[in-house]
C-alpha positions in Angstrom: -7.7 -1.0 -175.2 -6.6 -4.6 -176.2 -5.5 -6.4 -172.9 -2.5 -9.0 -173.4 -5.1 -11.9 -172.8 -7.3 -10.5 -175.7 -3.9 -10.6 -177.9 -3.5 -14.2 -177.1 -7.0 -15.5 -177.8 -6.8 -13.5 -180.9 -3.5 -14.7 -182.2 -3.4 -18.2 -180.6 -7.1 -19.4 -180.6 -9.8 -20.2 -183.5 -12.7 -21.6 -183.7 -13.2 -23.7 -187.0 -16.1 -25.6 -188.5 -16.8 -27.8 -191.2 -18.9 -30.6 -192.3 -17.9 -32.7 -189.2 -18.2 -29.9 -186.4 -16.9 -27.2 -184.6 -13.4 -27.4 -183.9 -11.2 -25.4 -181.2 -7.7 -24.9 -182.3 -4.6 -23.3 -180.6 -1.4 -22.1 -182.6 1.2 -24.0 -181.2 4.8 -22.3 -181.8 8.2 -24.5 -182.4 11.3 -23.7 -183.3 13.9 -24.8 -186.1 17.0 -23.3 -184.9 17.6 -20.6 -182.5 16.3 -18.4 -184.7 13.6 -19.8 -186.6 10.1 -20.2 -185.0 7.3 -21.9 -187.1 3.9 -22.3 -185.9 1.1 -24.9 -186.8 -2.5 -25.2 -185.6 -3.6 -28.0 -183.7 -7.0 -29.3 -182.8 -7.6 -29.2 -179.2 -11.3 -30.2 -178.7 -14.4 -30.9 -180.9 -17.2 -28.5 -179.7 -21.0 -28.5 -180.0 -23.8 -30.7 -180.8 -24.4 -32.2 -184.4 -27.7 -30.8 -186.5 -31.0 -32.1 -185.6 -32.1 -34.8 -187.7 -34.8 -33.5 -190.5 -38.5 -33.9 -188.9 -41.6 -35.3 -190.6 -43.6 -32.1 -189.6 -42.2 -28.7 -190.5 -42.3 -25.8 -188.0 -42.1 -22.1 -189.1 -39.4 -20.3 -188.1 -39.1 -16.4 -187.9 -35.9 -14.8 -188.4 -34.6 -11.1 -188.5 -32.1 -10.6 -191.6 -28.9 -8.4 -190.5 -29.7 -5.9 -193.0 -33.1 -4.6 -192.5 -35.4 -3.9 -189.9 -38.2 -6.0 -191.2 -39.3 -9.6 -189.8 -39.6 -12.4 -192.5 -41.2 -15.7 -191.7 -39.4 -19.2 -193.3 -41.0 -22.4 -193.3 -38.0 -24.7 -192.7 -38.3 -28.3 -194.6 -35.0 -29.3 -192.9 -33.9 -29.5 -189.2 -31.5 -27.2 -187.6 -28.5 -26.1 -190.0 -25.2 -26.1 -188.7 -23.2 -27.4 -185.5 -24.9 -25.8 -182.3 -22.6 -24.6 -179.4 -23.7 -22.2 -176.7 -21.5 -19.4 -175.7 -21.2 -20.6 -172.1 -19.6 -24.1 -173.7 -17.2 -22.0 -175.7 -16.0 -19.5 -173.0 -15.6 -22.4 -170.8 -13.7 -24.5 -173.3 -11.2 -21.5 -174.2 -10.6 -20.8 -170.3 -9.8 -24.6 -170.2 -7.4 -24.5 -172.9 -5.8 -21.2 -171.7 -5.2 -22.9 -168.0 -3.6 -25.8 -170.3 0.2 -25.9 -169.6 0.9 -27.9 -172.3 0.2 -25.0 -174.7 0.5 -21.8 -172.5 2.3 -20.7 -169.4 2.7 -17.8 -167.4 6.1 -15.9 -166.6 6.8 -15.9 -162.7 8.7 -12.4 -163.5 6.1 -10.4 -165.5 3.1 -12.6 -164.5 2.0 -12.8 -168.0 0.4 -15.6 -170.1 2.5 -16.3 -173.1 2.4 -19.8 -175.6 5.0 -22.2 -174.4 6.8 -21.4 -177.7 7.5 -18.0 -176.4 8.8 -19.1 -173.2 12.7 -19.1 -172.4 11.9 -22.1 -170.2 9.2 -23.2 -167.8 9.2 -20.1 -165.7 10.6 -17.0 -167.7 9.0 -15.4 -171.0 11.5 -14.6 -173.9 11.1 -10.6 -172.8 11.9 -11.3 -169.1 14.7 -13.6 -170.0 16.2 -10.4 -172.1 15.7 -8.4 -169.2 16.5 -10.5 -166.2 19.3 -12.8 -167.7 20.8 -10.9 -170.5 19.8 -13.4 -172.8 20.5 -12.5 -176.4 18.4 -13.6 -179.3 
C-alpha cells in the first residue's frame, strides 16, 4: 500500500542525469487563474561526484549481468563511468527537500505534507479548506 509520503516523492521529486551530473528536481505547482494549475520541474541540488579521471593502469573489474547468473570479467580502459551518488546522500537530500517550506508545507488540520501549490494558505491544504471553511473550487 502506498503512503501519502510515497506519493509525494513519486509525483513531485525526481532525479535527472545528464553529462553535467545528477540533479535533484522538485515539481512546483503554480496557478494561472483560479482553475488552471500548471507545473514546472525546478532543479534543487546537484548530487554526486564526477567520474574519476582515467588512470594509466587499468584494473580488471567483475560485473554481474542482470539477466544471467554468470559472472563475466571486463577489463576497463576508462575510469569509473557516470556520476556517483550514495544512497545516503540521496535519502538525506530528499528528506531535506521535503522539509523545505519553500516547496512543501504540512496542513495543520489533516497533518499531511503537500506541495505549496496544493495549499489554500500557509496552514491549510485545499482539501481541508473545502471541509473546514466551505471553500469551493
